[in-house]
Backbone bond lengths (Angstrom), bond angles and torsions (degrees), N, CA, C in turn:
res aa  C-N    CA-C-N  psi(-1)  N-CA   C-N-CA  omega(-1)  CA-C   N-CA-C  phi
1 M - - - 1.275 - - 1.584 122.72 -
2 K 1.275 114.51 125.21 1.517 119.16 -172.45 1.541 103.19 -91.20
3 L 1.447 111.97 147.96 1.431 123.09 176.18 1.484 114.97 -109.92
4 G 1.343 114.61 134.47 1.504 115.49 169.45 1.516 109.48 -115.21
5 L 1.359 113.99 150.99 1.421 126.01 178.60 1.455 108.31 -102.54
6 H 1.307 121.43 118.91 1.525 127.16 176.09 1.543 105.24 -103.67
7 I 1.271 114.45 121.74 1.548 122.93 176.45 1.365 104.75 -98.71
8 S 1.311 127.51 98.61 1.370 133.90 -178.29 1.451 115.15 -109.43
9 N 1.270 121.13 -8.96 1.538 131.61 -173.49 1.452 115.18 -133.17
10 F 1.290 117.97 113.55 1.436 121.38 -179.93 1.521 109.93 -103.62
11 T 1.344 118.11 5.71 1.527 115.27 -179.95 1.392 111.23 -86.56
12 W 1.316 119.15 87.06 1.475 125.74 -177.72 1.464 108.85 -106.55
13 P 1.330 114.86 169.80 1.462 124.14 -175.78 1.566 113.10 -82.65
14 V 1.491 112.04 47.37 1.324 117.52 177.81 1.527 105.92 -137.04
15 T 1.470 115.07 167.08 1.351 117.23 179.96 1.547 112.99 -82.92
16 T 1.382 125.88 172.18 1.363 119.63 -175.17 1.533 115.37 -62.98
17 D 1.274 118.10 -36.48 1.450 119.53 -178.82 1.593 110.23 -73.95
18 E 1.280 116.85 -1.79 1.428 121.61 171.22 1.621 113.93 -96.69
19 L 1.239 115.29 -7.23 1.450 118.89 -172.99 1.567 109.09 -60.34
20 A 1.458 113.17 -48.54 1.410 116.42 -177.04 1.466 115.01 -65.32
21 P 1.257 123.81 -45.87 1.519 117.30 174.69 1.450 118.39 -66.36
22 T 1.315 113.07 -26.77 1.491 120.38 177.09 1.446 110.38 -68.69
23 L 1.341 121.63 -42.04 1.469 128.78 -178.88 1.535 106.26 -70.89
24 A 1.304 114.35 -39.65 1.423 116.71 -174.68 1.650 107.90 -64.50
25 R 1.286 110.91 -44.54 1.503 113.55 176.67 1.484 112.61 -60.82
26 I 1.395 118.17 -50.16 1.498 120.05 174.32 1.423 118.31 -52.58
27 A 1.349 114.39 -40.85 1.539 117.97 172.55 1.525 111.31 -61.84
28 R 1.308 118.84 -49.95 1.487 125.55 -176.51 1.610 104.31 -57.97
29 D 1.293 116.94 -50.34 1.441 119.43 -176.00 1.519 113.33 -61.71
30 A 1.363 115.73 -43.24 1.483 120.55 179.39 1.475 110.70 -67.46
31 D 1.359 119.95 -34.53 1.405 121.48 -174.47 1.579 104.68 -72.81
32 E 1.352 122.18 -43.92 1.499 129.46 178.13 1.421 108.59 -66.82
33 A 1.276 124.56 -26.14 1.335 123.68 -174.83 1.547 112.81 -84.20
34 G 1.239 116.88 -17.74 1.521 122.63 167.48 1.513 107.01 108.24
35 F 1.394 123.18 24.37 1.445 115.52 166.12 1.440 112.29 -63.98
36 D 1.260 115.84 145.35 1.513 120.38 -179.06 1.489 110.92 -79.55
37 R 1.367 115.48 -27.97 1.472 120.21 -175.09 1.501 112.87 -155.42
38 I 1.271 120.80 151.99 1.422 129.58 177.21 1.543 108.95 -124.45
39 S 1.247 115.43 127.74 1.487 119.56 173.61 1.436 116.77 -130.11
40 V 1.290 111.68 159.96 1.566 118.39 173.29 1.556 108.33 -128.05
41 M 1.451 118.23 164.96 1.408 117.96 179.58 1.593 103.10 -87.69
42 D 1.368 109.79 151.32 1.474 116.92 173.19 1.582 105.51 -93.32
43 H 1.324 112.73 77.48 1.622 115.63 174.71 1.567 101.71 -140.31
44 V 1.407 101.81 148.14 1.475 110.71 177.82 1.489 112.74 -100.05
45 W 1.371 124.04 -12.37 1.405 132.92 164.02 1.529 110.36 -117.67
46 Q 1.319 117.23 152.95 1.475 121.33 177.64 1.526 108.78 -69.22
47 I 1.272 116.76 143.70 1.405 122.40 -179.07 1.575 114.50 -91.77
48 A 1.279 120.88 159.41 1.347 128.57 -161.08 1.639 111.48 -64.73
49 V 1.438 114.40 -31.84 1.390 116.91 -175.09 1.532 107.71 -70.68
50 H 1.324 120.58 -18.59 1.430 121.62 -174.99 1.618 114.25 -115.14
51 G 1.196 113.34 -7.41 1.497 121.75 175.64 1.468 116.21 150.13
52 P 1.331 113.78 -175.42 1.423 114.87 173.16 1.538 123.86 -67.38
53 P 1.191 124.03 158.25 1.369 123.86 -173.88 1.546 117.01 -62.46
54 E 1.337 109.49 -24.83 1.513 116.75 173.93 1.434 113.32 -71.89
55 N 1.230 124.79 -13.54 1.485 122.34 -179.18 1.546 111.28 -64.18
56 D 1.291 123.58 164.94 1.320 126.40 -172.87 1.555 112.41 -68.52
57 M 1.349 114.11 136.50 1.587 119.69 -178.57 1.491 104.62 -146.52
58 L 1.435 114.65 126.75 1.350 116.97 178.51 1.544 112.94 -103.04
59 E 1.258 119.00 144.52 1.594 117.70 -179.05 1.548 110.46 -64.28
60 A 1.321 111.01 141.63 1.518 117.01 -161.17 1.506 110.47 -65.86
61 Y 1.268 123.71 -55.56 1.418 125.03 -167.43 1.507 113.97 -79.23
62 T 1.352 119.47 -26.90 1.498 118.69 163.14 1.429 113.56 -56.92
63 T 1.469 109.28 -43.21 1.511 113.08 -176.36 1.514 111.22 -67.98
64 L 1.368 118.20 -38.49 1.528 118.12 178.40 1.512 111.01 -60.75
65 G 1.320 113.76 -44.51 1.414 114.52 176.90 1.677 117.67 -53.24
66 F 1.314 106.72 -41.70 1.496 118.65 174.69 1.588 106.53 -64.45
67 L 1.289 119.14 -43.89 1.483 117.93 -179.32 1.530 108.08 -69.58
68 A 1.268 123.72 -30.05 1.364 122.02 178.39 1.495 115.15 -62.65
69 A 1.372 111.77 -35.22 1.518 114.10 179.88 1.537 114.60 -76.43
70 H 1.494 116.71 -10.06 1.385 118.40 -175.06 1.611 108.44 -116.98
71 T 1.309 113.23 9.90 1.473 115.38 166.25 1.487 116.76 -134.72
72 S 1.204 120.40 170.87 1.472 128.59 -174.52 1.501 121.73 -125.53
73 R 1.417 115.85 -20.79 1.408 118.83 -171.16 1.569 110.60 -129.65
74 A 1.355 118.92 -40.46 1.456 119.46 -170.15 1.570 112.23 -63.05
75 K 1.288 115.97 148.56 1.465 118.32 171.33 1.513 107.06 -78.91
76 L 1.346 119.75 156.00 1.422 125.42 -168.38 1.525 106.90 -133.50
77 L 1.372 115.23 135.69 1.474 120.38 -173.22 1.470 112.28 -167.79
78 T 1.359 118.43 162.11 1.425 122.36 164.51 1.510 111.51 -92.68
79 L 1.453 110.95 146.32 1.407 115.75 170.50 1.554 105.45 -121.97
80 V 1.299 112.57 100.43 1.455 128.82 -34.44 1.480 110.17 -120.25
81 T 1.506 110.92 166.64 1.457 116.82 -178.05 1.539 109.72 -65.18
82 G 1.312 112.13 138.70 1.561 116.98 167.29 1.417 109.98 -76.68
83 V 1.296 118.07 110.74 1.486 122.49 -172.98 1.522 115.12 -54.05
84 V 1.264 119.98 -27.81 1.407 123.81 -176.01 1.508 112.92 -83.71
85 Y 1.320 121.07 -7.99 1.442 123.61 -170.11 1.514 108.98 -85.89
86 R 1.353 114.92 -17.03 1.523 116.02 -179.90 1.640 105.79 -136.54
87 E 1.322 118.26 139.82 1.437 110.87 174.88 1.636 111.72 -71.41
88 P 1.396 115.64 145.36 1.404 114.17 -169.61 1.456 121.83 -49.59
89 G 1.240 115.12 -38.55 1.641 124.20 -174.33 1.428 101.43 -70.39
90 L 1.320 130.70 -37.68 1.423 128.63 174.82 1.509 106.84 -71.02
91 L 1.355 123.90 -49.40 1.324 123.31 177.06 1.548 113.53 -48.05
92 A 1.371 118.52 -53.07 1.486 118.21 174.72 1.412 114.58 -55.66
93 K 1.340 118.19 -40.07 1.598 117.36 174.64 1.397 109.91 -59.22
94 I 1.380 121.30 -47.18 1.442 120.00 -174.64 1.484 112.81 -63.35
95 V 1.268 118.27 -40.32 1.500 125.26 179.02 1.499 110.39 -60.39
96 T 1.379 109.46 -55.57 1.463 116.99 173.68 1.503 117.33 -49.39
97 T 1.357 117.16 -47.48 1.384 123.90 175.19 1.584 109.54 -55.48
98 L 1.192 117.09 -48.88 1.514 120.39 179.14 1.580 109.01 -64.15
99 D 1.314 117.92 -37.77 1.456 119.66 178.12 1.577 107.94 -60.96
100 V 1.278 119.34 -52.98 1.451 126.33 -179.66 1.607 113.50 -53.89
101 L 1.409 108.77 -51.66 1.509 113.02 -177.49 1.435 113.69 -77.15
102 S 1.333 122.15 -9.93 1.466 125.60 179.28 1.520 108.01 -105.11
103 R 1.390 115.18 5.29 1.415 122.61 -177.90 1.437 118.56 55.17
104 G 1.385 114.40 50.42 1.474 126.14 -178.15 1.528 121.54 83.64
105 R 1.264 115.82 28.81 1.474 116.48 -171.95 1.578 110.87 -118.14
106 A 1.272 119.52 15.97 1.450 123.69 178.16 1.460 110.32 -84.80
107 M 1.438 118.54 142.60 1.358 127.42 169.52 1.528 106.30 -122.21
108 L 1.277 126.80 160.58 1.437 136.37 178.64 1.595 102.67 -113.68
109 G 1.463 112.48 96.25 1.371 112.01 165.04 1.445 117.01 -96.62
110 V 1.268 119.48 128.29 1.662 119.75 -163.09 1.536 105.56 -145.71
111 G 1.321 108.33 153.32 1.598 117.95 176.13 1.545 102.20 -161.81
112 A 1.339 114.98 -177.24 1.426 129.79 -167.05 1.490 107.70 -83.21
113 A 1.317 125.55 0.34 1.438 127.05 -167.73 1.493 118.12 58.94
114 W 1.370 121.46 156.43 1.382 121.40 -173.02 1.597 110.17 -153.49
115 N 1.427 121.63 -11.89 1.384 120.01 -170.06 1.458 111.32 -90.15
116 E 1.236 121.14 79.72 1.567 123.07 -179.01 1.535 109.38 -51.30
117 D 1.326 113.76 -50.42 1.489 118.51 -165.47 1.593 109.39 -59.39
118 E 1.256 120.03 -44.15 1.447 124.80 179.61 1.481 106.12 -67.14
119 S 1.265 116.40 -39.22 1.592 118.70 -176.54 1.558 110.98 -65.03
120 R 1.312 112.47 -50.23 1.487 121.48 178.99 1.684 108.90 -61.00
121 G 1.389 108.76 -40.75 1.490 110.77 -177.82 1.526 114.46 -64.61
122 L 1.311 113.54 -41.80 1.485 113.22 178.22 1.591 122.61 -102.75
123 G 1.361 108.78 7.61 1.441 119.98 167.12 1.523 107.91 84.22
124 L 1.368 113.85 29.86 1.503 114.21 -179.15 1.500 106.56 -85.50
125 F 1.326 115.97 153.96 1.519 126.93 177.62 1.604 106.11 -65.29
126 F 1.382 108.84 126.12 1.483 113.03 -179.49 1.531 107.63 -150.21
127 P 1.369 116.61 79.87 1.409 117.67 174.41 1.427 120.77 -70.80
128 P 1.329 124.25 179.01 1.502 126.37 -177.74 1.625 104.27 -60.13
129 L 1.350 110.58 172.88 1.512 117.86 -173.16 1.546 106.45 -69.92
130 K 1.234 121.28 -44.22 1.458 126.65 -172.07 1.527 104.31 -59.42
131 E 1.291 119.08 -46.30 1.391 122.99 -177.33 1.497 112.38 -68.24
132 R 1.302 116.29 -38.63 1.612 123.58 176.34 1.428 108.20 -52.63
133 F 1.383 116.68 -46.89 1.435 120.30 -171.29 1.533 109.23 -71.86
134 E 1.428 116.69 -36.11 1.509 123.88 176.00 1.579 105.24 -56.30
135 R 1.332 114.37 -46.71 1.468 115.25 -166.33 1.707 102.23 -80.52
136 L 1.331 115.56 -28.49 1.443 116.57 172.18 1.635 111.93 -52.35
137 E 1.298 111.01 -50.35 1.392 116.56 -178.11 1.419 118.79 -63.13
138 E 1.430 111.07 -44.80 1.525 114.30 173.21 1.501 115.00 -63.94
139 S 1.391 118.13 -35.94 1.374 120.43 178.77 1.540 112.73 -67.48
140 L 1.265 117.58 -35.90 1.447 123.38 170.69 1.562 112.62 -50.26
141 R 1.331 112.62 -55.79 1.418 120.56 176.03 1.571 116.42 -58.26
142 I 1.415 114.38 -40.26 1.426 117.61 179.49 1.506 113.32 -67.28
143 V 1.417 112.40 -47.01 1.541 115.82 -177.41 1.412 109.18 -62.81
144 R 1.291 125.16 -39.98 1.454 126.26 -175.88 1.546 109.10 -71.13
145 Q 1.206 118.87 -31.98 1.495 124.56 173.23 1.519 112.36 -63.77
146 M 1.430 115.68 -42.05 1.376 123.79 -178.78 1.546 113.66 -79.18
147 F 1.398 114.69 -28.03 1.493 119.03 171.66 1.476 107.41 -70.02
148 D 1.309 117.89 -54.22 1.503 124.12 -159.62 1.587 108.10 -100.25
149 G 1.271 123.99 -28.56 1.226 124.23 -173.03 1.612 110.35 85.83
150 P 1.356 122.47 -175.42 1.520 125.83 -4.33 1.658 106.87 -72.28
151 E 1.437 111.10 153.17 1.359 118.19 171.00 1.454 112.79 -61.04
152 G 1.274 118.61 140.75 1.487 121.40 177.09 1.608 106.72 -179.90
153 S 1.287 117.31 -156.55 1.517 125.71 -174.02 1.522 103.93 -107.07
154 F 1.415 114.42 161.45 1.478 121.47 177.74 1.603 100.61 -137.83
155 E 1.357 109.11 127.76 1.460 120.36 169.61 1.487 113.41 -118.38
156 G 1.298 116.50 113.79 1.519 118.28 179.05 1.450 108.05 -129.36
157 K 1.405 117.11 -176.33 1.356 122.75 179.75 1.653 109.85 -75.95
158 H 1.223 114.67 -28.37 1.515 117.77 -179.92 1.469 113.97 -114.73
159 Y 1.367 121.72 -24.12 1.396 125.12 -176.42 1.550 113.80 -125.84
160 T 1.280 115.17 130.85 1.487 119.17 167.95 1.451 110.36 -125.68
161 L 1.400 114.24 131.77 1.475 124.18 -179.90 1.489 105.05 -124.67
162 G 1.292 115.92 123.29 1.534 120.82 177.48 1.416 111.10 -74.29
163 R 1.378 118.11 -32.97 1.590 115.06 179.91 1.539 106.15 -158.82
164 T 1.294 112.40 116.34 1.600 118.35 179.83 1.391 116.44 -82.97
165 L 1.350 111.23 51.75 1.577 123.36 179.17 1.530 103.43 -66.01
166 N 1.387 116.91 138.69 1.455 119.24 -179.43 1.427 107.70 -154.87
167 N 1.207 121.93 82.07 1.421 128.27 178.84 1.469 118.22 -117.95
168 P 1.342 127.74 128.14 1.408 123.60 12.23 1.490 107.85 -76.84
169 R 1.328 113.93 156.91 1.465 124.36 175.12 1.539 109.97 -65.43
170 P 1.360 118.70 156.79 1.323 120.91 166.10 1.621 118.52 -58.30
171 I 1.185 120.13 144.51 1.480 114.15 179.92 1.419 117.56 -64.46
172 G 1.372 111.21 -34.75 1.511 119.15 166.92 1.537 114.16 67.04
173 P 1.308 118.03 -162.33 1.502 127.82 29.13 1.510 106.17 -73.12
174 R 1.399 121.19 -19.63 1.529 116.62 -172.07 1.561 105.94 -157.41
175 V 1.326 111.78 128.53 1.555 116.20 174.13 1.446 101.44 -74.57
176 P 1.331 123.74 122.36 1.529 129.35 176.62 1.551 107.94 -70.77
177 I 1.264 113.88 137.26 1.466 122.17 171.73 1.480 112.34 -108.38
178 L 1.351 116.21 119.73 1.459 125.54 -179.19 1.560 109.42 -106.02
179 I 1.315 120.82 119.64 1.359 119.28 168.73 1.527 114.92 -99.64
180 G 1.352 119.03 130.14 1.389 126.51 -173.30 1.547 110.90 -93.83
181 G 1.231 126.89 133.17 1.420 125.32 172.40 1.595 110.49 127.95
182 G 1.328 115.83 161.15 1.462 115.01 -179.03 1.552 111.47 -134.25
183 G 1.242 112.56 32.43 1.528 118.22 174.59 1.559 107.70 -68.00
184 E 1.380 108.26 123.73 1.622 118.54 -167.96 1.576 111.82 -65.79
185 K 1.444 113.85 -35.86 1.472 113.68 -166.84 1.517 108.42 -92.01
186 K 1.317 118.17 -33.18 1.457 119.09 -174.04 1.525 114.49 -114.05
187 T 1.372 118.17 -54.03 1.376 117.36 -172.95 1.686 114.67 -68.09
188 L 1.359 111.28 -43.09 1.445 109.09 174.64 1.378 115.14 -65.39
189 R 1.372 124.08 -26.04 1.347 131.81 177.26 1.480 105.65 -59.74
190 L 1.272 111.73 -57.71 1.480 119.65 -177.71 1.580 112.58 -58.26
191 V 1.347 117.80 -37.54 1.519 121.82 172.85 1.517 106.32 -52.53
192 A 1.491 114.39 -54.38 1.341 117.90 -174.53 1.568 116.01 -55.98
193 Q 1.310 114.25 -37.08 1.425 121.21 -175.91 1.545 116.26 -83.55
194 Y 1.295 115.44 -35.80 1.470 120.93 -169.35 1.578 117.28 -122.43
195 A 1.235 115.31 -25.26 1.552 116.82 -167.44 1.485 116.30 -94.90
196 D 1.355 114.02 147.57 1.391 123.23 171.53 1.590 109.55 -81.16
197 S 1.462 119.41 -30.55 1.444 121.53 -166.57 1.548 98.93 -143.55
198 C 1.464 112.94 150.28 1.393 118.70 167.66 1.548 107.40 -119.66
199 N 1.268 121.80 164.86 1.363 125.03 178.74 1.545 108.17 -138.66
200 L 1.345 116.56 114.10 1.455 123.12 -178.13 1.515 116.42 -110.56
201 F 1.171 125.88 155.58 1.476 128.38 161.64 1.467 109.54 -73.56
202 L 1.340 117.66 140.03 1.541 120.31 167.24 1.445 112.15 -78.38
203 S 1.287 113.72 121.46 1.494 121.31 172.58 1.519 114.10 -156.93
204 A 1.212 114.66 -175.12 1.481 117.67 177.08 1.528 115.52 -62.44
205 E 1.353 114.91 -18.45 1.432 121.32 -174.38 1.605 108.28 -97.40
206 T 1.239 119.53 0.32 1.406 122.55 -166.87 1.461 110.39 -63.74
207 G 1.370 120.08 -52.26 1.405 126.98 172.22 1.564 118.25 -49.17
208 H 1.304 112.29 -35.12 1.498 117.57 175.37 1.446 107.87 -69.80
209 K 1.288 109.92 -46.44 1.601 114.01 -176.42 1.500 108.85 -52.07
210 L 1.322 113.36 -43.90 1.513 114.81 -174.26 1.478 113.60 -71.68
211 E 1.398 113.35 -28.05 1.420 118.34 172.35 1.632 112.83 -67.44
212 V 1.208 113.66 -36.87 1.523 121.12 173.52 1.487 106.79 -63.38
213 L 1.289 121.40 -49.39 1.489 124.08 175.21 1.465 110.77 -48.60
214 K 1.287 113.52 -54.70 1.527 123.66 176.38 1.413 113.88 -40.25
215 Q 1.430 114.85 -59.92 1.467 123.87 177.17 1.483 112.12 -55.31
216 H 1.334 119.30 -48.68 1.514 118.39 178.53 1.576 109.40 -58.14
217 C 1.292 115.67 -39.98 1.498 115.10 173.69 1.489 115.69 -55.90
218 K 1.436 113.94 -49.21 1.411 112.61 175.03 1.604 111.70 -55.47
219 D 1.314 118.73 -50.08 1.417 122.96 -175.78 1.585 111.40 -51.84
220 V 1.333 116.10 -41.19 1.477 118.03 -178.42 1.528 113.93 -97.92
221 G 1.328 117.06 8.60 1.467 117.95 175.63 1.478 112.97 72.43
222 R 1.318 117.16 29.90 1.593 122.56 -178.34 1.491 109.11 -103.88
223 D 1.342 119.05 138.03 1.356 120.40 164.74 1.378 120.74 -69.13
224 Y 1.369 116.71 112.08 1.395 123.03 -178.07 1.528 116.70 -54.26
225 D 1.361 116.21 -39.49 1.436 120.78 177.93 1.437 112.36 -66.95
226 E 1.219 127.27 -19.54 1.473 124.66 -175.99 1.590 109.56 -83.01
227 I 1.395 116.17 -11.49 1.486 114.09 172.64 1.604 116.14 -90.36
228 E 1.315 114.21 121.17 1.540 121.74 -177.53 1.525 106.09 -58.85
229 K 1.210 121.01 129.90 1.465 119.31 172.02 1.539 110.97 -103.71
230 T 1.285 117.98 121.08 1.448 125.50 178.02 1.458 105.25 -116.84
231 C 1.341 108.94 156.29 1.562 114.69 -179.52 1.611 102.21 -139.23
232 L 1.261 107.40 151.82 1.467 120.76 168.79 1.520 112.08 -81.30
233 F 1.345 114.05 121.68 1.452 120.89 -170.77 1.497 110.72 -127.92
234 R 1.314 114.72 137.78 1.467 119.63 -175.60 1.558 105.80 -93.92
235 Y 1.291 116.53 113.47 1.466 120.93 -178.06 1.484 106.75 -94.59
236 D 1.428 114.49 120.96 1.434 120.10 177.47 1.490 108.22 -137.33
237 L 1.343 122.86 91.53 1.396 121.60 -172.44 1.434 112.26 -82.30
238 G 1.393 122.12 -3.28 1.446 122.80 175.48 1.641 105.09 78.39
239 E 1.422 108.66 170.38 1.382 115.41 176.73 1.462 113.93 -70.05
240 N 1.436 112.88 124.00 1.544 116.63 -179.03 1.415 112.23 65.96
241 G 1.394 122.74 21.67 1.425 125.15 -176.33 1.420 120.30 77.30
242 S 1.387 116.22 21.79 1.557 121.97 -173.10 1.484 107.77 -64.16
243 R 1.495 118.24 -19.00 1.533 114.85 -172.74 1.637 105.73 -114.27
244 V 1.226 116.55 21.38 1.498 114.35 178.95 1.497 115.05 -62.13
245 D 1.299 116.75 -37.31 1.501 123.27 175.75 1.499 112.23 -61.26
246 E 1.396 115.37 -45.89 1.423 121.90 177.67 1.536 109.95 -59.87
247 T 1.329 115.56 -44.11 1.490 119.04 -179.49 1.465 114.60 -64.20
248 L 1.311 115.66 -29.73 1.549 120.10 179.21 1.559 107.37 -81.69
249 E 1.243 115.36 -27.80 1.479 116.86 172.02 1.506 113.48 -65.82
250 G 1.336 110.07 -44.39 1.520 113.95 174.34 1.420 114.59 -61.56
251 L 1.313 118.52 -42.93 1.462 121.06 179.55 1.521 114.57 -62.14
252 A 1.506 115.06 -32.99 1.385 119.91 -179.62 1.657 106.01 -75.82
253 A 1.270 120.89 -30.22 1.376 122.33 173.82 1.471 114.27 -61.46
254 A 1.413 111.86 -47.22 1.496 121.68 176.61 1.541 110.05 -56.12
255 S 1.308 116.09 -44.68 1.367 124.54 178.83 1.519 113.58 -57.09
256 R 1.313 112.46 -42.05 1.531 117.85 -177.41 1.508 109.19 -69.23
257 L 1.358 116.67 -22.18 1.593 115.62 176.79 1.505 110.07 -79.83
258 G 1.321 122.32 -15.95 1.343 128.40 -179.54 1.539 117.32 118.25
259 F 1.282 119.92 3.08 1.472 122.08 178.79 1.501 109.13 -83.89
260 T 1.491 110.10 143.15 1.392 121.01 178.28 1.415 117.16 -111.87
261 V 1.283 114.22 -3.75 1.465 122.54 -173.90 1.547 102.29 -143.28
262 A 1.400 115.34 124.52 1.437 125.08 164.95 1.548 115.47 -105.96
263 H 1.336 115.69 122.82 1.356 115.72 -168.89 1.521 109.86 -126.68
264 G 1.329 117.99 125.37 1.527 115.30 -177.51 1.452 113.79 -169.59
265 G 1.325 120.33 173.45 1.387 133.24 -173.83 1.518 106.31 -78.27
266 V 1.257 118.43 165.60 1.450 124.57 -178.34 1.614 110.00 -143.13
267 K 1.339 113.07 124.65 1.404 119.71 178.56 1.472 110.67 -66.28
268 N 1.462 115.70 146.92 1.395 124.92 176.86 1.489 111.31 55.04
269 L 1.460 117.69 42.53 1.398 123.78 -179.99 1.519 118.33 -62.33
270 S 1.330 114.06 -23.24 1.349 119.67 -176.91 1.556 116.22 -77.93
271 D 1.411 107.08 -14.25 1.480 117.62 178.87 1.460 112.21 -86.11
272 P 1.309 124.02 117.59 1.365 129.22 -170.22 1.523 109.67 -57.39
273 A 1.396 119.06 -28.39 1.386 115.16 -176.65 1.596 115.49 -72.12
274 T 1.346 112.69 -17.40 1.457 120.24 -175.29 1.656 105.68 -66.45
275 L 1.405 117.10 -48.81 1.430 116.85 -175.88 1.494 106.99 -78.39
276 A 1.334 121.56 -19.78 1.436 120.16 169.80 1.407 117.05 -61.01
277 L 1.360 117.08 -35.07 1.472 127.32 -176.71 1.595 101.63 -67.37
278 F 1.410 114.93 -46.09 1.548 114.42 179.09 1.555 108.49 -56.92
279 R 1.394 117.48 -53.37 1.339 122.53 -168.00 1.624 108.88 -62.19
280 D 1.399 120.97 -36.22 1.388 120.00 -176.78 1.440 113.40 -91.72
281 R 1.305 126.18 -28.52 1.451 127.44 -168.26 1.405 115.86 -121.13
282 V 1.385 114.66 -37.87 1.488 112.45 -170.79 1.545 111.24 -94.73
283 I 1.296 119.72 -55.25 1.420 121.73 -166.51 1.603 107.12 -66.47
284 P 1.246 118.71 -34.16 1.582 117.68 178.76 1.625 109.46 -66.73
285 E 1.323 117.21 -34.96 1.458 119.00 178.47 1.553 112.25 -79.06
286 A 1.484 114.16 -36.78 1.387 114.73 175.77 1.495 119.71 -59.07
287 S 1.312 109.49 -30.71 1.530 119.64 -175.69 1.571 107.73 -69.86
288 K 1.246 119.32 -10.13 1.426 122.52 -176.31 1.462 106.84 -100.60
289 I 1.306 126.60 -6.37 1.332 128.48 -176.90 1.507 111.22 -89.54
């Protein structure tokens, strides 16, 4: 089982001018500890599960570029980009740039977007749900064309690109696309058609969601086993690592469902001892699962 670190909260016990060096240290420690990937949210306000909207929030792709400079091995992505926040041609260029400057470590995590409050607050484009899914599907086709070629035009219902020029090319051989969400009719169908990875919440319905994905793969002629299954996982190691064994049991349970990557946030992330616990006690054991 591979582990991913999701950095979703930047409200740490430091001053604003200490945010950058603190984040750089966290990134280096996570990279050296053996996390397979590091992600951030694509939000411009903090979301309710983590705190009030006034809490600190950094823009996703600026942050990923910063993380690229302070890491050397972990993959870098958003969980997940709101597809309507950036035009797909620009999004493909942004992720390609991240891939080139991180020397081939970029992934594109993407979804239909959901946070209407922050979108209306900052004037971001936020059409109705049906249209957001239409734009998601067109965007998936556009970014894959720009990542892989061949160069050409694109004519869709919502997007028209005259020339999908994208130089320099991604280092590759392929920029993986991860689609987040478990919607059975639309999201999982898009995973079957376009994605290299899915990302699901762990719940009583997770096994059923995977069966739905398997059926969508059959319907579109896709090999279900070639899609990487990742799950959102709540890491709680307890005080001084008192819950490490429970964490490993939870990872083993996720593995039995078919997941190969567990990706989640970590309490007390700004405390260096937290990532040291992962380095010394969690990641070595998880790699055996």
